[in-house]
C-alpha positions as CSV (number, residue, x, y, z in Angstrom):
1,X,-83.2,5.2,9.7
2,X,-80.5,2.8,9.6
3,X,-77.9,3.3,7.1
4,X,-76.0,0.5,5.9
5,X,-72.1,0.4,6.6
6,X,-71.5,-0.2,2.8
7,X,-73.5,3.1,1.9
8,X,-71.7,5.1,4.3
9,X,-69.6,7.7,2.3
10,X,-65.8,7.6,3.5
11,X,-63.1,8.8,1.3
12,X,-60.5,6.3,-0.3
13,X,-57.1,7.3,1.0
14,X,-54.6,8.2,-1.6
15,X,-51.6,6.5,0.1
16,X,-51.1,3.7,3.1
17,X,-48.8,6.5,4.8
18,X,-50.3,7.3,8.3
19,X,-49.7,10.9,8.2
20,X,-51.7,11.1,4.9
21,X,-54.3,8.6,6.1
22,X,-55.0,11.0,9.1
23,X,-55.5,13.9,7.0
24,X,-58.0,11.9,4.7
25,X,-59.8,10.8,7.4
26,X,-60.5,14.3,9.1
27,X,-64.2,15.2,9.7
28,X,-65.4,11.8,10.6
29,X,-68.1,13.6,12.8
30,X,-69.8,14.8,9.6
31,X,-70.3,11.1,8.0
32,X,-73.7,9.7,8.3
33,X,-74.4,7.1,10.6
34,X,-77.6,5.7,12.3
35,X,-78.7,8.4,14.9
36,X,-79.7,5.7,17.3
37,X,-76.0,5.1,17.9
38,X,-75.7,8.6,19.4
39,X,-77.0,7.8,22.9
40,X,-74.4,4.8,23.3
41,X,-71.5,6.8,21.6
42,X,-72.2,9.7,24.1
43,X,-72.3,7.2,27.0
44,X,-68.9,5.8,25.8
45,X,-66.9,9.3,25.2
46,X,-68.5,11.6,27.7
47,X,-69.5,9.1,30.7
48,X,-67.3,6.2,30.4
49,X,-64.2,7.7,29.3
50,X,-65.1,11.4,30.4
51,X,-62.8,12.6,27.4
52,X,-61.6,16.5,27.9
53,X,-61.4,18.9,25.3
54,X,-57.5,19.2,25.8
55,X,-56.9,15.2,25.5
56,X,-55.8,13.6,22.5
57,X,-57.9,10.6,21.6
58,X,-57.0,7.7,19.0
59,X,-59.7,5.7,17.4
60,X,-58.9,2.5,15.9
61,X,-61.8,0.9,13.8
62,X,-62.2,-1.4,10.8
63,X,-64.5,-1.6,7.8
64,X,-67.0,-3.9,9.4
65,X,-67.4,-1.1,12.2
66,X,-67.3,2.2,10.2
67,X,-70.8,3.4,10.9
68,X,-70.4,3.0,14.9
69,X,-66.9,4.6,14.8
70,X,-68.6,7.7,12.9
71,X,-71.1,7.7,15.8
72,X,-68.2,7.7,18.6
73,X,-65.9,10.3,16.5
74,X,-69.0,12.5,16.1
75,X,-69.0,12.8,19.8
76,X,-65.3,13.5,20.2
77,X,-65.4,16.2,17.7
78,X,-68.4,18.0,19.6
79,X,-65.8,18.2,22.4
80,X,-63.1,19.8,20.1
81,X,-60.6,17.0,21.2
82,X,-57.7,16.3,18.8
83,X,-58.1,13.1,17.4
84,X,-56.8,10.6,14.7
85,X,-58.9,7.7,13.3
86,X,-57.3,4.5,12.0
87,X,-58.9,2.0,9.7
88,X,-57.2,-1.4,10.0
89,X,-57.6,-2.5,6.5
90,X,-56.0,0.8,5.3
91,X,-52.8,-0.1,6.8
92,X,-52.4,-4.0,7.0
93,X,-54.1,-7.1,5.8
94,X,-56.4,-8.8,7.9
95,X,-56.1,-11.0,10.2
96,X,-53.6,-8.9,11.6
97,X,-50.1,-10.6,12.5
98,X,-49.0,-7.3,14.2
99,X,-50.7,-4.0,15.3
100,X,-49.4,-1.3,12.5
101,X,-46.8,0.6,13.9
102,X,-48.6,4.1,12.6
103,X,-51.0,3.1,15.5
104,X,-48.8,2.1,18.1
105,X,-46.8,5.5,17.5
106,X,-49.9,7.3,17.9
107,X,-51.3,5.3,21.0
108,X,-48.0,6.5,22.5
109,X,-49.1,10.4,22.3
110,X,-52.7,9.8,23.3
111,X,-54.5,10.2,26.5
112,X,-57.5,8.2,25.4
113,X,-57.9,5.4,22.9
114,X,-61.1,3.6,21.6
115,X,-60.9,0.4,19.8
116,X,-64.2,-0.5,17.9
117,X,-63.1,-3.7,15.7
118,X,-64.6,-6.7,14.5
119,X,-62.1,-9.6,15.8
120,X,-60.7,-12.0,13.5
121,X,-59.2,-15.2,14.1
122,X,-55.7,-15.3,15.4
123,X,-55.7,-11.3,15.9
124,X,-55.2,-11.9,19.8
125,X,-51.3,-10.8,19.6
126,X,-52.1,-7.7,18.0
127,X,-54.5,-6.4,20.8
128,X,-52.1,-7.5,23.3
129,X,-49.5,-5.2,21.5
130,X,-52.0,-2.5,21.9
131,X,-52.8,-3.2,25.4
132,X,-49.2,-3.2,26.4
133,X,-49.0,0.5,25.3
134,X,-52.2,1.1,26.9
135,X,-51.1,-0.3,30.2
136,X,-47.4,1.2,30.2
137,X,-48.9,4.8,29.4
138,X,-51.9,4.6,31.7
139,X,-54.3,5.5,28.6
140,X,-58.0,5.4,29.3
141,X,-59.0,2.8,26.9
142,X,-62.4,1.7,25.8
143,X,-62.0,-2.0,24.2
144,X,-65.2,-2.6,22.1
145,X,-64.2,-5.8,20.2
146,X,-67.3,-7.3,18.0
147,X,-69.4,-4.0,18.9
148,X,-72.7,-4.1,16.8
149,X,-75.9,-2.5,16.3
150,X,-77.7,-4.8,19.2
151,X,-75.0,-3.7,21.6
152,X,-75.2,0.0,21.1
153,X,-78.8,0.2,21.5
154,X,-78.7,-2.1,24.5
155,X,-75.5,-2.6,26.5
156,X,-74.2,0.8,25.5
157,X,-77.2,2.6,26.9
158,X,-77.0,1.4,30.4
159,X,-76.8,3.7,33.5
160,X,-73.1,3.2,34.2
161,X,-73.2,5.3,37.0
162,X,-75.7,2.9,38.8
163,X,-73.5,-0.1,37.3
164,X,-70.8,1.2,38.9
165,X,-72.3,1.7,42.4
166,X,-73.2,-1.8,42.4
167,X,-69.9,-2.8,41.3
168,X,-68.2,-1.0,44.2
169,X,-70.5,-2.8,46.8
170,X,-69.6,-6.3,45.2
171,X,-65.8,-5.6,44.9
172,X,-65.8,-4.6,48.4
173,X,-67.5,-7.9,49.3
174,X,-65.2,-10.2,47.5
175,X,-62.1,-8.3,48.4
176,X,-62.5,-9.7,52.0
177,X,-63.5,-13.0,51.0
178,X,-61.8,-16.6,50.8
179,X,-64.1,-18.3,48.6
180,X,-66.9,-17.8,45.8
181,X,-69.3,-20.4,44.7
182,X,-71.5,-20.4,41.9
183,X,-74.3,-22.9,40.9
184,X,-77.0,-23.2,38.5
185,X,-79.9,-25.2,37.6
186,X,-78.4,-26.1,34.6
187,X,-75.6,-27.8,36.4
188,X,-73.0,-25.4,37.3
189,X,-71.3,-26.1,40.5
190,X,-68.0,-24.5,40.8
191,X,-65.9,-23.2,43.7
192,X,-63.3,-20.3,43.4
193,X,-60.7,-20.2,46.2
194,X,-59.4,-16.5,46.1
195,X,-55.6,-15.8,46.8
196,X,-55.1,-12.5,48.8
197,X,-52.1,-11.7,46.7
198,X,-54.2,-11.1,43.5
199,X,-56.2,-8.2,43.1
200,X,-59.8,-7.5,42.2
201,X,-60.6,-5.2,39.7
202,X,-63.8,-3.1,39.0
203,X,-64.4,-2.6,35.4
204,X,-68.0,-1.1,35.6
205,X,-67.9,1.0,32.4
206,X,-66.4,4.2,34.2
207,X,-62.8,3.8,32.8
208,X,-59.5,5.2,34.8
209,X,-55.9,5.4,33.9
210,X,-55.3,2.3,36.3
211,X,-57.3,-0.1,34.0
212,X,-58.6,-0.1,30.6
213,X,-62.1,-1.6,30.2
214,X,-64.3,-3.1,27.7
215,X,-67.3,-1.2,26.7
216,X,-70.1,-2.0,27.6
217,X,-68.7,-2.3,31.1
218,X,-70.0,-4.3,34.2
219,X,-67.8,-6.6,35.6
220,X,-65.2,-7.1,38.8
221,X,-62.6,-9.9,38.3
222,X,-59.3,-11.4,39.7
223,X,-57.3,-14.0,39.0
224,X,-58.3,-16.9,41.4
225,X,-56.1,-18.9,43.5
226,X,-57.8,-22.4,42.4
227,X,-61.1,-23.3,40.9
228,X,-62.9,-26.8,40.7
229,X,-65.9,-27.8,39.6
230,X,-68.4,-28.1,36.7
231,X,-69.3,-25.3,34.3
232,X,-72.1,-25.6,32.1
233,X,-71.6,-23.1,29.4
234,X,-75.1,-22.1,28.0
235,X,-74.3,-18.5,27.2
236,X,-71.3,-18.0,24.9
237,X,-67.8,-18.6,24.7
238,X,-65.3,-15.8,23.7
239,X,-63.0,-14.8,21.1
240,X,-63.6,-15.6,17.7
241,X,-65.4,-18.7,18.7
242,X,-68.2,-16.6,19.8
243,X,-68.9,-15.2,16.6
244,X,-69.0,-18.8,14.9
245,X,-71.0,-20.8,17.6
246,X,-73.0,-17.7,19.1
247,X,-75.6,-18.4,21.7
248,X,-75.2,-21.9,23.2
249,X,-78.5,-22.3,25.0
250,X,-79.6,-24.9,22.5
251,X,-76.5,-26.8,22.9
252,X,-74.2,-26.3,25.9
253,X,-70.7,-27.0,26.5
254,X,-70.0,-28.5,29.7
255,X,-66.5,-28.2,31.0
256,X,-65.0,-29.7,34.1
257,X,-62.2,-28.0,36.1
258,X,-59.6,-29.7,38.6
259,X,-56.8,-27.8,40.4
260,X,-57.6,-24.6,38.2
261,X,-57.0,-26.5,34.8
262,X,-59.2,-27.5,32.2
263,X,-59.9,-31.5,32.5
264,X,-62.9,-32.3,30.1
265,X,-65.0,-30.6,27.8
266,X,-68.3,-32.2,26.2
267,X,-71.2,-31.0,23.9
268,X,-73.3,-31.9,21.4
269,X,-71.9,-29.8,19.3
270,X,-68.7,-31.6,18.3
271,X,-67.2,-29.1,16.3
272,X,-67.6,-26.5,19.1
273,X,-66.2,-29.3,21.5
274,X,-63.1,-30.0,19.4
275,X,-62.3,-26.1,18.7
276,X,-62.7,-25.1,22.4
277,X,-60.5,-28.1,23.2
278,X,-57.9,-27.0,20.7
279,X,-58.0,-23.0,21.7
280,X,-57.5,-24.0,25.3
281,X,-54.3,-26.1,24.6
282,X,-52.6,-23.7,22.3
283,X,-49.9,-23.1,25.2
284,X,-49.0,-24.6,28.5
285,X,-51.3,-22.1,30.3
286,X,-54.0,-21.9,27.5
287,X,-56.1,-24.5,29.8
288,X,-55.5,-22.6,33.2
289,X,-58.2,-20.2,34.8
290,X,-56.7,-17.2,34.2
291,X,-60.0,-14.9,35.3
292,X,-62.6,-15.4,37.6
293,X,-65.3,-12.7,37.3
294,X,-69.0,-11.4,38.1
295,X,-70.9,-9.6,35.6
296,X,-72.8,-6.4,37.0
297,X,-74.6,-4.9,34.1
298,X,-77.9,-5.0,35.4
299,X,-79.4,-3.4,32.8
300,X,-78.9,-6.4,30.5
301,X,-81.9,-9.1,30.4
302,X,-80.5,-11.9,28.7
303,X,-77.5,-13.2,27.0
304,X,-77.3,-12.3,23.1
305,X,-74.6,-14.4,22.0
306,X,-71.9,-11.5,21.7
307,X,-69.1,-11.8,24.1
308,X,-68.4,-8.0,24.5
309,X,-71.8,-7.6,26.0
310,X,-72.6,-11.3,27.4
311,X,-69.7,-11.2,29.8
312,X,-71.2,-8.2,31.7
313,X,-74.6,-10.1,32.1
314,X,-75.3,-10.7,35.8
315,X,-73.7,-14.0,36.9
316,X,-70.2,-15.5,37.1
317,X,-67.8,-15.9,34.1
318,X,-64.5,-17.3,34.0
319,X,-61.8,-17.1,31.2
320,X,-59.1,-19.6,30.5
321,X,-55.3,-18.2,29.6
322,X,-54.0,-14.5,30.1
323,X,-54.4,-13.6,33.7
324,X,-53.8,-10.0,33.0
325,X,-51.2,-10.0,35.3
326,X,-49.9,-6.5,35.2
327,X,-53.4,-5.5,37.0
328,X,-54.4,-8.6,39.0
329,X,-50.7,-9.6,40.2
330,X,-50.5,-13.2,38.7
331,X,-47.2,-14.2,37.8
332,X,-47.9,-16.5,35.2
333,X,-48.9,-15.8,31.6
334,X,-50.4,-17.2,28.1
335,X,-50.8,-16.1,24.6
336,X,-54.6,-17.0,24.5
337,X,-57.6,-15.7,26.8
338,X,-60.9,-17.2,26.2
339,X,-63.9,-16.4,28.2
340,X,-67.0,-18.4,29.1
341,X,-70.4,-17.2,30.0
342,X,-73.5,-19.1,31.6
343,X,-77.1,-17.9,32.9
344,X,-79.1,-17.5,36.0
345,X,-76.6,-17.8,38.6
346,X,-76.6,-18.4,42.4
347,X,-73.7,-16.8,44.1
348,X,-72.2,-17.1,47.5
349,X,-69.3,-15.0,48.8
350,X,-68.1,-17.2,51.6
351,X,-71.5,-17.8,53.3
352,X,-73.3,-14.8,52.3
353,X,-75.9,-15.2,49.1
354,X,-75.4,-12.3,46.8
355,X,-77.2,-13.7,43.7
356,X,-80.3,-15.8,43.3
357,X,-81.4,-17.1,39.8
358,X,-79.4,-14.3,38.1
359,X,-80.8,-11.4,40.2
360,X,-78.5,-9.4,42.7
361,X,-79.5,-9.6,46.3
362,X,-77.4,-6.4,46.8
363,X,-78.9,-3.1,46.0
364,X,-77.1,-0.6,43.6
């Protein structure tokens, strides 16, 4: 039985003090939640993050995601790991201007962190403040932005060990390559020339101290040297635009890229076109391709209109803005980051085809 979030019984904190709030929130593992969430929650805690009983865990959630957070915390409590749970609305007004100081302080003393939150407009800055601490302290961090019931029952039930094996094979190929080309029947024709000075990262769902990862996992990515061509976005766009516009299969957004910069964007949905263009012109590098990635979660069958899962769908996706330079080695920066996802790719690594019509030609 699915228990609606508004029926889940959570105590009302008597104070906004971080310490007092932490005490009020103890015992989350006894809270009611849909038992269907347990498989995905166990995958997150025990397979992807490999939480140990002696490790301190920081769980960050919000009112929209309480039930999923309760399932995750139940798995942490089974291990006996010390943990602190934070509900954003108990500490600050949404959308967040900054991540609350109490959470940043708790992260400083944690070995593992989980961020299960429904994103709101203009909150990217607060998430970057969090990942700055994660990167500096090499925390094993699971990023679960906009996690929902469908993702918990689909992407979070993937065989992440199998996804990791495939990801390892594909990343070994691209690390030796000079160029990746991607085409689709819908009209995408994109070429990425690779910079040997930029690192490829594997975020397969098996999270390490070296690189935090989105869950569900299943991608490899780098900062490209230069991308040129056309991308027909018949999947989704990222950040808060994903929530607003969802699955774009019926009205794709077609973009053109030259010299690694967005030059045109066209869609029958003029509101989408305008908002995407405005987002990608927030600062001097918001229109610059900061990420070139290949989705490797072979347990996903189609795009669902949720960027957290859809960017792991087998195929190519790119992102404009922040290049995650701390990991890839890119020396430039941006205050924004927005992914774009398509469907049913053909992919060539140099002259070797590794995907046909969305199916990998590489065995896991």
